[in-house]
C-alpha positions in Angstrom: 55.2 -2.5 24.6 53.4 -1.5 27.5 51.0 1.3 26.8 49.1 3.5 29.1 46.5 6.0 28.0 49.0 8.9 28.4 51.2 6.9 26.1 48.6 6.2 23.6 47.6 10.1 23.6 51.2 11.0 23.0 51.5 8.7 20.3 48.3 10.1 18.7 49.6 13.6 18.8 52.7 12.5 17.1 50.7 10.9 14.2 48.1 13.5 13.7 49.4 16.9 13.0 47.5 19.6 15.0 45.8 17.2 17.3 45.5 18.9 20.8 44.3 16.5 23.3 42.3 17.9 26.3 41.8 14.6 28.3 42.4 10.7 28.2 40.9 7.7 29.8 41.4 4.0 29.3 39.0 1.9 27.2 38.2 -1.7 27.1 36.7 -3.9 24.4 34.7 -6.1 26.7 36.7 -9.2 28.0 38.6 -9.8 24.6 41.8 -8.1 25.8 43.3 -8.1 22.2 44.0 -4.3 22.3 45.2 -1.8 24.7 43.0 1.2 23.9 42.3 4.8 25.2 39.5 7.4 24.5 41.2 10.8 23.7 39.3 13.8 23.9 40.2 16.6 21.7 38.6 19.8 20.8 36.0 18.3 18.2 35.5 14.8 19.3 36.3 11.8 21.1 38.5 9.2 19.4 39.8 5.6 20.4 43.3 4.9 19.9 44.5 1.2 20.1 47.4 -0.9 19.7 47.4 -4.6 19.3 48.7 -7.1 22.1 49.4 -9.8 20.1 50.3 -11.0 16.6 46.7 -12.1 15.8 45.4 -8.8 16.9 47.9 -6.9 14.9 46.7 -9.0 11.9 42.9 -8.1 12.7 43.7 -4.5 13.0 45.8 -4.4 9.6 42.6 -6.0 7.9 40.3 -3.3 9.6 42.6 -0.7 8.2 42.5 -2.2 4.7 38.8 -2.2 4.5 38.6 1.5 5.9 41.1 2.4 3.1 39.1 0.7 0.6 36.0 2.5 1.5 37.4 5.8 1.5 38.1 5.7 -2.4 
């Protein structure tokens, strides 16, 4: 799936009720290239939205999510 910053912003507004995007720009994680990412400017903050580019990156992102969910308890 080809993802541009605007596509990622659209996905974020679909996933987060009430999110209003005021700006978006590309973001890179150094030379790793495992994710396509964008910085989204909302009314209150700047948010990073990313999608994995490979199966390995998807597994890594799932592990990160599990850790975040465990810390939210």
